[in-house]
VEXDREN-516712 format. One line per field, with one value per atom (N, C-alpha, C, O): residue number from 0; atom name; x, y, z. Coordinates in nm, 4 decimals. Layout:
// VEXDREN-516712
paza: [NUM_...] $
vexdo: [CA_...] $
c1: [X_...] $
c2: [Y_...] $
c3: [Z_...] $
***
This chain:
// VEXDREN-516712
paza: [0_0_0_0_1_1_1_1_2_2_2_2_3_3_3_3_4_4_4_4_5_5_5_5_6_6_6_6_7_7_7_7_8_8_8_8_9_9_9_9_10_10_10_10_11_11_11_11_12_12_12_12_13_13_13_13_14_14_14_14_15_15_15_15_16_16_16_16_17_17_17_17_18_18_18_18_19_19_19_19_20_20_20_20_21_21_21_21_22_22_22_22_23_23_23_23_24_24_24_24_25_25_25_25_26_26_26_26_27_27_27_27_28_28_28_28_29_29_29_29_30_30_30_30_31_31_31_31_32_32_32_32_33_33_33_33_34_34_34_34_35_35_35_35_36_36_36_36_37_37_37_37_38_38_38_38_39_39_39_39_40_40_40_40_41_41_41_41_42_42_42_42_43_43_43_43_44_44_44_44_45_45_45_45_46_46_46_46_47_47_47_47_48_48_48_48_49_49_49_49_50_50_50_50_51_51_51_51_52_52_52_52_53_53_53_53_54_54_54_54_55_55_55_55_56_56_56_56_57_57_57_57_58_58_58_58_59_59_59_59_60_60_60_60_61_61_61_61_62_62_62_62_63_63_63_63_64_64_64_64_65_65_65_65_66_66_66_66_67_67_67_67_68_68_68_68_69_69_69_69_70_70_70_70_71_71_71_71_72_72_72_72_73_73_73_73_74_74_74_74_75_75_75_75_76_76_76_76_77_77_77_77_78_78_78_78_79_79_79_79_80_80_80_80_81_81_81_81_82_82_82_82_83_83_83_83_84_84_84_84_85_85_85_85_86_86_86_86_87_87_87_87_88_88_88_88_89_89_89_89_90_90_90_90_91_91_91_91_92_92_92_92_93_93_93_93_94_94_94_94_95_95_95_95_96_96_96_96_97_97_97_97_98_98_98_98_99_99_99_99_100_100_100_100_101_101_101_101_102_102_102_102_103_103_103_103_104_104_104_104_105_105_105_105_106_106_106_106_107_107_107_107_108_108_108_108_109_109_109_109_110_110_110_110_111_111_111_111_112_112_112_112_113_113_113_113_114_114_114_114_115_115_115_115_116_116_116_116_117_117_117_117_118_118_118_118_119_119_119_119_120_120_120_120_121_121_121_121_122_122_122_122_123_123_123_123_124_124_124_124_125_125_125_125_126_126_126_126_127_127_127_127_128_128_128_128_129_129_129_129_130_130_130_130_131_131_131_131_132_132_132_132_133_133_133_133_134_134_134_134_135_135_135_135_136_136_136_136_137_137_137_137_138_138_138_138_139_139_139_139_140_140_140_140_141_141_141_141_142_142_142_142_143_143_143_143_144_144_144_144_145_145_145_145_146_146_146_146_147_147_147_147_148_148_148_148_149_149_149_149_150_150_150_150_151_151_151_151_152_152_152_152_153_153_153_153_154_154_154_154_155_155_155_155_156_156_156_156_157_157_157_157_158_158_158_158_159_159_159_159_160_160_160_160_161_161_161_161_162_162_162_162_163_163_163_163_164_164_164_164_165_165_165_165_166_166_166_166_167_167_167_167_168_168_168_168_169_169_169_169] $
vexdo: [N_CA_C_O_N_CA_C_O_N_CA_C_O_N_CA_C_O_N_CA_C_O_N_CA_C_O_N_CA_C_O_N_CA_C_O_N_CA_C_O_N_CA_C_O_N_CA_C_O_N_CA_C_O_N_CA_C_O_N_CA_C_O_N_CA_C_O_N_CA_C_O_N_CA_C_O_N_CA_C_O_N_CA_C_O_N_CA_C_O_N_CA_C_O_N_CA_C_O_N_CA_C_O_N_CA_C_O_N_CA_C_O_N_CA_C_O_N_CA_C_O_N_CA_C_O_N_CA_C_O_N_CA_C_O_N_CA_C_O_N_CA_C_O_N_CA_C_O_N_CA_C_O_N_CA_C_O_N_CA_C_O_N_CA_C_O_N_CA_C_O_N_CA_C_O_N_CA_C_O_N_CA_C_O_N_CA_C_O_N_CA_C_O_N_CA_C_O_N_CA_C_O_N_CA_C_O_N_CA_C_O_N_CA_C_O_N_CA_C_O_N_CA_C_O_N_CA_C_O_N_CA_C_O_N_CA_C_O_N_CA_C_O_N_CA_C_O_N_CA_C_O_N_CA_C_O_N_CA_C_O_N_CA_C_O_N_CA_C_O_N_CA_C_O_N_CA_C_O_N_CA_C_O_N_CA_C_O_N_CA_C_O_N_CA_C_O_N_CA_C_O_N_CA_C_O_N_CA_C_O_N_CA_C_O_N_CA_C_O_N_CA_C_O_N_CA_C_O_N_CA_C_O_N_CA_C_O_N_CA_C_O_N_CA_C_O_N_CA_C_O_N_CA_C_O_N_CA_C_O_N_CA_C_O_N_CA_C_O_N_CA_C_O_N_CA_C_O_N_CA_C_O_N_CA_C_O_N_CA_C_O_N_CA_C_O_N_CA_C_O_N_CA_C_O_N_CA_C_O_N_CA_C_O_N_CA_C_O_N_CA_C_O_N_CA_C_O_N_CA_C_O_N_CA_C_O_N_CA_C_O_N_CA_C_O_N_CA_C_O_N_CA_C_O_N_CA_C_O_N_CA_C_O_N_CA_C_O_N_CA_C_O_N_CA_C_O_N_CA_C_O_N_CA_C_O_N_CA_C_O_N_CA_C_O_N_CA_C_O_N_CA_C_O_N_CA_C_O_N_CA_C_O_N_CA_C_O_N_CA_C_O_N_CA_C_O_N_CA_C_O_N_CA_C_O_N_CA_C_O_N_CA_C_O_N_CA_C_O_N_CA_C_O_N_CA_C_O_N_CA_C_O_N_CA_C_O_N_CA_C_O_N_CA_C_O_N_CA_C_O_N_CA_C_O_N_CA_C_O_N_CA_C_O_N_CA_C_O_N_CA_C_O_N_CA_C_O_N_CA_C_O_N_CA_C_O_N_CA_C_O_N_CA_C_O_N_CA_C_O_N_CA_C_O_N_CA_C_O_N_CA_C_O_N_CA_C_O_N_CA_C_O_N_CA_C_O_N_CA_C_O_N_CA_C_O_N_CA_C_O_N_CA_C_O_N_CA_C_O_N_CA_C_O_N_CA_C_O_N_CA_C_O_N_CA_C_O_N_CA_C_O_N_CA_C_O_N_CA_C_O_N_CA_C_O_N_CA_C_O_N_CA_C_O_N_CA_C_O_N_CA_C_O_N_CA_C_O_N_CA_C_O_N_CA_C_O_N_CA_C_O_N_CA_C_O_N_CA_C_O_N_CA_C_O] $
c1: [12.8999_12.9533_12.9852_12.9165_13.0871_13.1300_13.1559_13.2215_13.1042_13.1295_13.0412_13.0591_12.9472_12.8605_12.7234_12.6798_12.6556_12.5212_12.4149_12.3004_12.4528_12.3641_12.2356_12.2392_12.1222_11.9940_11.9377_11.9437_11.8835_11.8229_11.6834_11.6589_11.5916_11.4536_11.4162_11.4207_11.3796_11.3377_11.1889_11.1105_11.1505_11.0105_10.9698_11.0546_10.8435_10.7977_10.8508_10.8629_10.8822_10.9293_11.0695_11.1065_11.1472_11.2823_11.3366_11.3047_11.4190_11.4772_11.5151_11.5411_11.5174_11.5601_11.6736_11.6669_11.7776_11.8911_11.9014_11.8744_11.9405_11.9706_12.1169_12.1643_12.1891_12.3285_12.3389_12.2600_12.4366_12.4466_12.5760_12.6054_12.6537_12.7764_12.8161_12.7691_12.9028_12.9545_13.0302_13.0246_13.1003_13.1733_13.0788_13.1113_12.9626_12.8657_12.8070_12.7863_12.7805_12.7301_12.8345_12.8009_12.9604_13.0710_13.0817_13.0989_13.0718_13.0812_12.9675_12.9885_12.8467_12.7329_12.7579_12.7333_12.8062_12.8393_12.9466_12.9352_13.0497_13.1580_13.1054_13.1378_13.0255_12.9698_12.8848_12.8926_12.8050_12.7204_12.8040_12.7763_12.9053_12.9922_13.0617_13.0904_13.0889_13.1576_13.0759_13.1322_12.9440_12.8605_12.7979_12.7146_12.8366_12.7773_12.8297_12.9496_12.7393_12.7801_12.8083_12.7742_12.8699_12.8891_12.7545_12.6557_12.7518_12.6306_12.5345_12.4288_12.5677_12.4780_12.4619_12.5574_12.3399_12.3095_12.2432_12.1379_12.3059_12.2557_12.2202_12.3068_12.0944_12.0450_12.0290_11.9459_12.1093_12.1101_12.0311_12.0490_11.9430_11.8570_11.8770_11.9107_11.8566_11.8626_11.9142_11.9780_11.8853_11.9254_12.0766_12.1461_12.1254_12.2661_12.3081_12.2422_12.4158_12.4658_12.3983_12.4191_12.3180_12.2434_12.3248_12.2812_12.4419_12.5256_12.5498_12.6114_12.5026_12.5178_12.6650_12.7023_12.7474_12.8882_12.9627_13.0483_12.9324_12.9972_12.9654_13.0543_12.8394_12.7971_12.8659_12.9140_12.8705_12.9357_13.0827_13.1340_13.1507_13.2914_13.3039_13.3955_13.2111_13.2111_13.1881_13.2554_13.0935_13.0681_13.1951_13.2312_13.2616_13.3820_13.4932_13.5644_13.5090_13.6084_13.5692_13.6550_13.4402_13.3924_13.4108_13.4194_13.4169_13.4423_13.5915_13.6314_13.6728_13.8150_13.9068_14.0225_13.8597_13.9478_14.0357_13.9862_14.1638_14.2643_14.2407_14.1942_14.2733_14.2654_14.3614_14.3434_14.4631_14.5609_14.5025_14.5601_14.3899_14.3260_14.2183_14.1287_14.2277_14.1289_13.9933_13.9834_13.8904_13.7531_13.6799_13.6607_13.6391_13.5691_13.4425_13.4240_13.3572_13.2349_13.2731_13.3501_13.2200_13.2526_13.1634_13.1297_13.1250_13.0305_13.0729_12.9896_13.1982_13.2417_13.2871_13.2974_13.3147_13.3573_13.2504_13.2683_13.1437_13.0262_13.0511_12.9732_13.1583_13.1831_13.3276_13.4214_13.3444_13.4761_13.4767_13.3774_13.5870_13.6011_13.7046_13.8090_13.6738_13.7639_13.7689_13.6773_13.8763_13.8864_13.9210_14.0250_13.8322_13.8542_13.8390_13.8975_13.7605_13.7349_13.6444_13.6356_13.5767_13.4952_13.5220_13.5636_13.4986_13.5063_13.3863_13.2767_13.4087_13.3062_13.2936_13.3940_13.1692_13.1409_13.0647_12.9533_13.1260_13.0627_13.0155_13.0962_12.8848_12.8236_12.7560_12.6854_12.7782_12.7111_12.6305_12.6878_12.4996_12.4111_12.3679_12.2821_12.4251_12.3816_12.3821_12.2890_12.4845_12.4988_12.4340_12.4375_12.3760_12.3110_12.1731_12.1039_12.1351_12.0060_11.8932_11.7770_11.9289_11.8248_11.8859_12.0078_11.7977_11.8425_11.9257_12.0169_11.8951_11.9674_12.1181_12.2005_12.1528_12.2945_12.3701_12.4817_12.3120_12.3809_12.3765_12.4695_12.2714_12.2641_12.3742_12.4396_12.3943_12.5007_12.6393_12.7323_12.6542_12.7826_12.8040_12.9125_12.7025_12.7157_12.6631_12.7308_12.5427_12.4879_12.4760_12.4879_12.4531_12.4433_12.5747_12.5742_12.6853_12.8157_12.8433_12.9113_12.7911_12.8158_12.7350_12.7846_12.6101_12.5192_12.4636_12.3850_12.4993_12.4378_12.5390_12.5116_12.6528_12.7530_12.7936_12.7152_12.9124_12.9586_13.0154_13.0734_12.9998_13.0487_12.9431_12.8251_12.9873_12.8944_12.8728_12.9692_12.7474_12.7137_12.6559_12.5579_12.7182_12.6713_12.6328_12.7183_12.5041_12.4547_12.3996_12.2940_12.4727_12.4238_12.3326_12.3557_12.2292_12.1304_12.0588_12.0334_12.0269_11.9641_11.8311_11.7920_11.7615_11.6328_11.6446_11.5464_11.7612_11.7800_11.7891_11.7706_11.8179_11.8330_11.7593_11.7996_11.6532_11.5842_11.5424_11.5475_11.5017_11.4574_11.5722_11.5480_11.6967_11.8130_11.8738_11.9677_11.8207_11.8748_11.8016_11.6810_11.8723_11.8047_11.6860_11.6893_11.5818_11.4639_11.4985_11.4464_11.5852_11.6323_11.7461_11.8521_11.7224_11.8203_11.7843_11.6776_11.8742_11.8448_11.8377_11.9353_11.7222_11.7057_11.7353_11.6801_11.8235_11.8657_11.8423_11.9007_11.7560_11.7196_11.7753_11.7581_11.8423_11.9098_11.8331_11.7966_11.8085_11.7419_11.8203_11.8643_11.8372_11.9042_11.8054_11.6948_11.8459_11.7578_11.8199_11.7575_11.9404_12.0108_12.1436_12.1760_12.2205_12.3470_12.4387_12.5030_12.4445_12.5257_12.4446_12.4978_12.3179_12.2325_12.1645_12.1273_12.1495_12.0862_11.9907_12.0151_11.8823_11.7912_11.8163_11.8136_11.8407_11.8733_11.7754_11.7775_11.6896_11.5877_11.6335_11.6728_11.6279_11.6647_11.5366_11.4568_11.5170_11.4003_11.4475_11.4874_11.4428_11.4870_11.3862_11.2653_11.4380_11.3572_11.4076_11.4969_11.3503_11.3919_11.4434_11.4898_11.4353_11.4707_11.6180_11.6480_11.7097_11.8511_11.8708_11.9442_11.8059_11.8258_11.7539_11.7989_11.6440_11.5785_11.6715_11.6832_11.7374_11.8318_11.9543_12.0012_12.0056_12.1211_12.0871_12.1685_11.9671_11.9252_11.9134_11.9503_11.8627_11.8560_11.9958_12.0164_12.0914_12.2297_12.2837_12.3462_12.2600_12.3072_12.2439_12.3127_12.1138_12.0456_12.1028_12.1176_12.1352_12.1921_12.3317_12.3728_12.4039_12.5400_12.5409_12.6393_12.4322_12.4257_12.3447_12.3064_12.3198_12.2547_12.1152_12.0801_12.0347_11.8954_11.8091_11.6880] $
c2: [4.1102_4.1794_4.0766_4.0659_4.0040_3.8934_3.9372_4.0384_3.8604_3.8846_3.9922_4.0247_4.0476_4.1506_4.0933_3.9977_4.1516_4.1062_4.1991_4.1984_4.2781_4.3741_4.3062_4.1974_4.3724_4.3240_4.4265_4.5467_4.3806_4.4701_4.4217_4.3017_4.5175_4.4879_4.5774_4.6999_4.5182_4.5952_4.6260_4.5394_4.7497_4.7876_4.8398_4.8551_4.8667_4.9138_5.0528_5.0874_5.1320_5.2677_5.2956_5.4117_5.1924_5.2126_5.0872_4.9752_5.1081_4.9954_5.0415_5.1595_4.9467_4.9721_4.8769_4.7571_4.9330_4.8537_4.8679_4.9745_4.7607_4.7671_4.7331_4.6308_4.8218_4.7942_4.7823_4.8412_4.7059_4.6781_4.7292_4.7017_4.8047_4.8670_4.9800_4.9878_5.0668_5.1745_5.1157_5.1711_5.0049_4.9414_4.8960_4.9080_4.8443_4.8025_4.9233_4.9179_5.0311_5.1528_5.2063_5.2460_5.2076_5.2499_5.1590_5.2075_5.0284_4.9322_4.9470_4.9343_4.9737_4.9959_5.1194_5.1175_5.2259_5.3465_5.3198_5.3658_5.2464_5.2146_5.1345_5.1643_5.0347_4.9511_5.0343_5.0169_5.1232_5.2074_5.3078_5.3326_5.3651_5.4607_5.4038_5.4766_5.2742_5.2090_5.2139_5.2019_5.2314_5.2297_5.3650_5.3729_5.4715_5.6023_5.6606_5.6554_5.7163_5.7792_5.9287_5.9849_5.9924_6.1374_6.2080_6.1676_6.3132_6.3919_6.3399_6.3996_6.2305_6.1752_6.2745_6.3406_6.2832_6.3699_6.2855_6.2257_6.2816_6.2035_6.2982_6.3695_6.2996_6.3854_6.3016_6.2109_6.3322_6.2548_6.3275_6.4471_6.2515_6.3043_6.2206_6.1025_6.2802_6.2055_6.2919_6.3950_6.2478_6.3240_6.3187_6.2401_6.4014_6.4038_6.2658_6.2097_6.2119_6.0822_5.9625_5.8494_5.9849_5.8751_5.7958_5.6889_5.8455_5.7690_5.8341_5.7731_5.9569_6.0239_6.0388_6.0061_6.0872_6.1101_5.9789_5.9693_5.8790_5.7481_5.6919_5.6424_5.6995_5.6535_5.7352_5.6795_5.8691_5.9565_5.9198_5.9193_5.8893_5.8469_5.7203_5.7078_5.6270_5.5054_5.5358_5.4796_5.6243_5.6650_5.7210_5.6851_5.8088_5.8750_5.7731_5.7820_5.6776_5.5710_5.4847_5.4450_5.4559_5.3770_5.4485_5.3846_5.5787_5.6588_5.6690_5.7383_5.6003_5.5905_5.6886_5.7016_5.7587_5.8495_5.7660_5.6820_5.7896_5.7134_5.7157_5.8153_5.6055_5.5969_5.6965_5.7323_5.7414_5.8363_5.9769_6.0605_6.0035_6.1347_6.1321_6.0477_6.2250_6.2324_6.2746_6.3696_6.2035_6.2379_6.2699_6.1833_6.3959_6.4397_6.5140_6.5509_6.5350_6.6118_6.7577_6.8152_6.8175_6.9571_7.0568_7.1617_7.0257_7.1086_7.2551_7.3439_7.2815_7.4198_7.4866_7.6092_7.4069_7.4666_7.4523_7.5046_7.3854_7.3642_7.2648_7.1709_7.2832_7.1959_7.1462_7.2256_7.0144_6.9542_6.8959_6.8379_6.9108_6.8559_6.7444_6.7553_6.6374_6.5234_6.4830_6.5110_6.4177_6.3621_6.2149_6.1780_6.1319_5.9886_5.9556_6.0228_5.8523_5.8256_5.9332_5.9471_6.0097_6.1256_6.2367_6.2088_6.3620_6.4690_6.4588_6.4201_6.4940_6.4799_6.6108_6.6724_6.6530_6.7627_6.7030_6.6530_6.7088_6.6631_6.7888_6.8685_6.8051_6.9278_6.8979_6.7980_6.9851_6.9730_7.1004_7.2070_7.0903_7.2064_7.2375_7.3234_7.1697_7.1858_7.3316_7.3753_7.4066_7.5445_7.6477_7.7676_7.6013_7.6954_7.7319_7.6490_7.8546_7.9018_7.8814_7.8661_7.8814_7.8668_7.8215_7.8132_7.7926_7.7553_7.8664_7.8394_7.9900_8.1049_8.0941_8.1312_8.0428_8.0300_7.9401_7.9732_7.8282_7.7365_7.7911_7.7690_7.8606_7.9231_8.0284_8.0386_8.1067_8.2074_8.1446_8.2074_8.0209_7.9507_7.8901_7.8399_7.8943_7.8410_7.6996_7.6135_7.6742_7.5385_7.4834_7.3625_7.5681_7.5196_7.4537_7.3501_7.5122_7.4547_7.3307_7.2385_7.3281_7.2164_7.0919_6.9800_7.1107_6.9971_6.9696_6.8761_7.0440_7.0241_6.9952_7.0230_6.9412_6.9104_6.7647_6.6822_6.7329_6.5941_6.5451_6.4367_6.6224_6.5799_6.4948_6.4987_6.4188_6.3503_6.4446_6.4927_6.4711_6.5584_6.4740_6.4018_6.4844_6.4153_6.5253_6.6027_6.5328_6.6456_6.5969_6.5339_6.6270_6.5971_6.7108_6.8264_6.6790_6.7748_6.8380_6.9584_6.7560_6.8029_6.8734_6.9598_6.8376_6.9000_7.0514_7.1231_7.1006_7.2444_7.3245_7.4462_7.2556_7.3262_7.2537_7.2606_7.1854_7.0964_7.1657_7.1035_7.2914_7.3603_7.3884_7.4144_7.3837_7.4105_7.2825_7.2885_7.1681_7.0396_6.9951_7.0168_6.9335_6.8853_6.7945_6.7186_6.8033_6.7186_6.5714_6.4862_6.5406_6.4033_6.3792_6.4410_6.2883_6.2628_6.1321_6.0750_6.0874_5.9740_6.0275_6.0821_6.0117_6.0536_5.9353_5.8268_5.9574_5.8517_5.9009_6.0004_5.8297_5.8697_5.7692_5.6482_5.8211_5.7402_5.7496_5.8587_5.6329_5.6287_5.5403_5.4314_5.5874_5.5100_5.4068_5.4411_5.2789_5.1723_5.0961_5.0058_5.1319_5.0694_5.1401_5.2318_5.1003_5.1692_5.1822_5.2856_5.0794_5.0866_5.0492_5.0472_5.0201_4.9774_5.0973_5.1944_5.0872_5.1935_5.1347_5.0272_5.2054_5.1754_5.2850_5.4038_5.2441_5.3392_5.3181_5.2146_5.4174_5.4094_5.4862_5.6026_5.4190_5.4785_5.5045_5.4131_5.6295_5.6661_5.7361_5.8525_5.6648_5.7271_5.8289_5.8062_5.9403_6.0452_6.0577_6.1375_5.9791_5.9789_5.8415_5.7644_5.8107_5.6770_5.6391_5.5222_5.7348_5.7045_5.6436_5.5459_5.7007_5.6571_5.5258_5.4488_5.4997_5.3690_5.2606_5.1534_5.2879_5.1916_5.1733_5.0611_5.2826_5.2732_5.1879_5.1078_5.2061_5.1292_4.9810_4.8959_4.9491_4.8087_4.7483_4.6333_4.8257_4.7786_4.7498_4.6462_4.8411_4.8205_4.6967_4.6162_4.6809_4.5637_4.4351_4.3369_4.4342_4.3129_4.2852_4.1696_4.3903_4.3731_4.3219_4.2621_4.3445_4.2909_4.1616_4.1130_4.1078_3.9759_3.9698_3.8737_4.0711_4.0699_4.0042_3.9924] $
c3: [11.0832_11.1986_11.3052_11.4068_11.2807_11.3651_11.5095_11.5339_11.6032_11.7438_11.8069_11.9243_11.7322_11.7868_11.8167_11.7525_11.9138_11.9498_11.8935_11.9388_11.7957_11.7316_11.6833_11.6259_11.7076_11.6577_11.5603_11.5864_11.4490_11.3504_11.3170_11.3048_11.3022_11.2668_11.1501_11.1621_11.0381_10.9220_10.9363_10.9752_10.9046_10.9091_10.7713_10.6834_10.7523_10.6213_10.5876_10.4701_10.6884_10.6622_10.7158_10.7332_10.7421_10.7913_10.8567_10.8167_10.9578_11.0307_11.1703_11.1940_11.2612_11.3981_11.4308_11.4033_11.4899_11.5354_11.6854_11.7406_11.7512_11.8936_11.9093_11.8600_11.9799_12.0116_12.1628_12.2366_12.2076_12.3501_12.4125_12.5288_12.3324_12.3828_12.2889_12.1754_12.3378_12.2529_12.1338_12.0240_12.1540_12.0437_11.9330_11.8149_11.9702_11.8688_11.7949_11.6737_11.8673_11.8033_11.7058_11.5942_11.7473_11.6611_11.5391_11.4273_11.5593_11.4492_11.3497_11.2291_11.3991_11.3104_11.2247_11.1041_11.2859_11.2111_11.1063_10.9927_11.1436_11.0499_10.9310_10.8160_10.9587_10.8526_10.7564_10.6348_10.8108_10.7285_10.6489_10.5315_10.7122_10.6455_10.5236_10.4286_10.5253_10.4129_10.2846_10.1758_10.2949_10.1746_10.1403_10.0500_10.2109_10.1831_10.0523_10.0252_9.9712_9.8446_9.8644_9.9685_9.7654_9.7715_9.7851_9.7239_9.8654_9.8823_9.9874_10.0080_10.0546_10.1567_10.2719_10.3127_10.3230_10.4369_10.5454_10.5234_10.6621_10.7741_10.8877_10.9385_10.9277_11.0347_11.1608_11.1653_11.2645_11.3880_11.4972_11.5203_11.5636_11.6688_11.7946_11.7858_11.9103_12.0350_12.1482_12.1266_12.2683_12.3856_12.4057_12.3414_12.4936_12.5289_12.5804_12.6680_12.5270_12.5709_12.5065_12.5503_12.4039_12.3421_12.2400_12.1973_12.2000_12.1074_11.9724_11.8850_11.9536_11.8240_11.7842_11.6715_11.8750_11.8427_11.8233_11.7352_11.9026_11.8856_11.7472_11.6779_11.7076_11.5756_11.4661_11.3675_11.4840_11.3857_11.3697_11.2578_11.4787_11.4713_11.3865_11.3052_11.4062_11.3251_11.1782_11.0918_11.1490_11.0097_10.9465_10.8344_11.0194_10.9680_10.9444_10.8443_11.0338_11.0126_10.8926_10.8138_10.8790_10.7655_10.6328_10.5280_10.6371_10.5170_10.4861_10.3926_10.5645_10.5331_10.6016_10.5614_10.7042_10.7775_10.8703_10.9455_10.8641_10.9385_11.0890_11.1444_11.1536_11.3003_11.3660_11.4824_11.2919_11.3451_11.3598_11.4294_11.2956_11.3019_11.4094_11.4070_11.5032_11.6114_11.5558_11.4781_11.5963_11.5594_11.6884_11.7738_11.7015_11.8217_11.7822_11.6662_11.8790_11.8532_11.8290_11.9059_11.7229_11.6937_11.7675_11.7124_11.8903_11.9645_11.9719_11.9534_11.9980_12.0166_11.8877_11.8820_11.7829_11.6564_11.5482_11.4383_11.5751_11.4907_11.3766_11.3600_11.2972_11.1824_11.1839_11.1912_11.1768_11.1554_11.0157_10.9717_10.9464_10.8120_10.8136_10.8779_10.7417_10.7287_10.5819_10.5045_10.5464_10.4122_10.4242_10.4787_10.3725_10.3614_10.2144_10.1294_10.1830_10.0411_9.9815_9.8595_10.0688_10.0313_10.1326_10.2450_10.0943_10.1943_10.2894_10.2488_10.4156_10.5192_10.5967_10.6326_10.6221_10.7138_10.8317_10.8162_10.9492_11.0731_11.1454_11.1933_11.1525_11.2038_11.3374_11.3510_11.4356_11.5645_11.5862_11.6082_11.5802_11.5903_11.7327_11.7531_11.8319_11.9704_12.0154_12.0829_11.9793_12.0255_11.9325_11.9602_11.8240_11.7325_11.7855_11.8446_11.7640_11.8144_11.7136_11.7514_11.5830_11.4810_11.3493_11.3344_11.2545_11.1202_11.0577_10.9795_11.0915_11.0346_11.0631_10.9796_11.1819_11.2183_11.1209_11.0809_11.0827_10.9910_10.8483_10.7706_10.8141_10.6816_10.6695_10.5658_10.7758_10.7754_10.7662_10.7155_10.8149_10.8044_10.6658_10.6364_10.5813_10.4456_10.4324_10.3762_10.4836_10.4809_10.3392_10.3195_10.2418_10.1027_10.0619_9.9953_10.1008_10.0693_10.1538_10.1087_10.2754_10.3659_10.3309_10.3443_10.2858_10.2757_10.1367_10.1220_10.0364_9.9063_9.7961_9.6794_9.8297_9.7287_9.7408_9.7876_9.7002_9.6961_9.8287_9.8345_9.9342_10.0650_10.1352_10.1005_10.2334_10.3234_10.4411_10.5007_10.4747_10.5868_10.6992_10.6808_10.8158_10.9362_11.0342_11.0774_11.0698_11.1483_11.2821_11.2876_11.3905_11.5245_11.5697_11.5343_11.6475_11.6948_11.5756_11.5737_11.4771_11.3530_11.3768_11.2983_11.4837_11.5119_11.5309_11.5119_11.5674_11.5906_11.4612_11.4616_11.3494_11.2210_11.1088_10.9927_11.1434_11.0494_10.9195_10.8134_10.9249_10.8033_10.7068_10.5889_10.7546_10.6695_10.6114_10.5321_10.6507_10.6066_10.4797_10.4678_10.3853_10.2632_10.2956_10.3925_10.2138_10.2329_10.2140_10.2858_10.1187_10.0987_10.1967_10.1874_10.2907_10.3967_10.4666_10.4444_10.5499_10.6362_10.7781_10.8296_10.8410_10.9798_11.0698_11.0519_11.1674_11.2583_11.4005_11.4434_11.4731_11.6086_11.7085_11.6932_11.8109_11.9126_12.0438_12.0877_12.1067_12.2361_12.3313_12.2944_12.4532_12.5570_12.6088_12.6507_12.6058_12.6558_12.7730_12.8286_12.8096_12.9205_12.9403_12.8648_13.0391_13.0672_12.9441_12.9257_12.8615_12.7394_12.6153_12.5044_12.6340_12.5224_12.4567_12.5226_12.3245_12.2475_12.1457_12.0907_12.1210_12.0104_11.9072_11.9395_11.7829_11.6775_11.5630_11.4965_11.5407_11.4366_11.3129_11.3214_11.1979_11.0698_10.9907_10.9698_10.9465_10.8667_10.7395_10.7436_10.6256_10.5005_10.4495_10.4525_10.4032_10.3400_10.1971_10.1686_10.1081_9.9682_9.9267_10.0107_9.7970_9.7470_9.7667_9.7909_9.7568_9.7787_9.9169_9.9321_10.0171_10.1546_10.1843_10.2692_10.1164_10.1293_10.0754_10.1349_9.9634_9.9055_9.9954_10.0144_10.0505_10.1415_10.2631_10.3090_10.3141_10.4308_10.3964_10.4774_10.2778_10.2349_10.2275_10.2663_10.1776_10.1699_10.3094_10.3319_10.4028_10.5398_10.6009_10.6637_10.5831_10.6384_10.5822_10.6550_10.4539_10.3944_10.4508_10.4612_10.4867_10.5394_10.6825_10.7262_10.7563_10.8930_10.8964_11.0028_10.7783_10.7667_10.8233_10.8918_10.7959_10.8421_10.7373_10.7555] $
***
């Protein structure tokens, strides 16, 4: 990741990345998106403005969605669909009241097939999300700085995280 000041720390149960600008958060997402397999489920946690949508945009670009296609937070429509090298469901659970809401929208079809599922505000629908997933928590550490903790839930996600760490030269 040439020209970035990104810091990564590998831990026994995951990894922590520090980004110092929105561009770095976007770049981290893009780099990670390049290696996501079909069926990947990413659960994003963090307060409003912590970087979830910026990271999701990077993931979607890394999955091969053209720069000509607008990528925005699906807050008011709940689910945005994109097609890159894999189909993508970008889900924003902010306005959902419970897991039942996403189940009624067809969560089995959204998160249990060959699509990549990116779920912002995952804590609001945690019981409806697959047990095997990568949990990514965003914390504001400065005006543009973010701490991003990756916690794999299942062997696929531990391997994906190792791949990402090797790509950022940790």
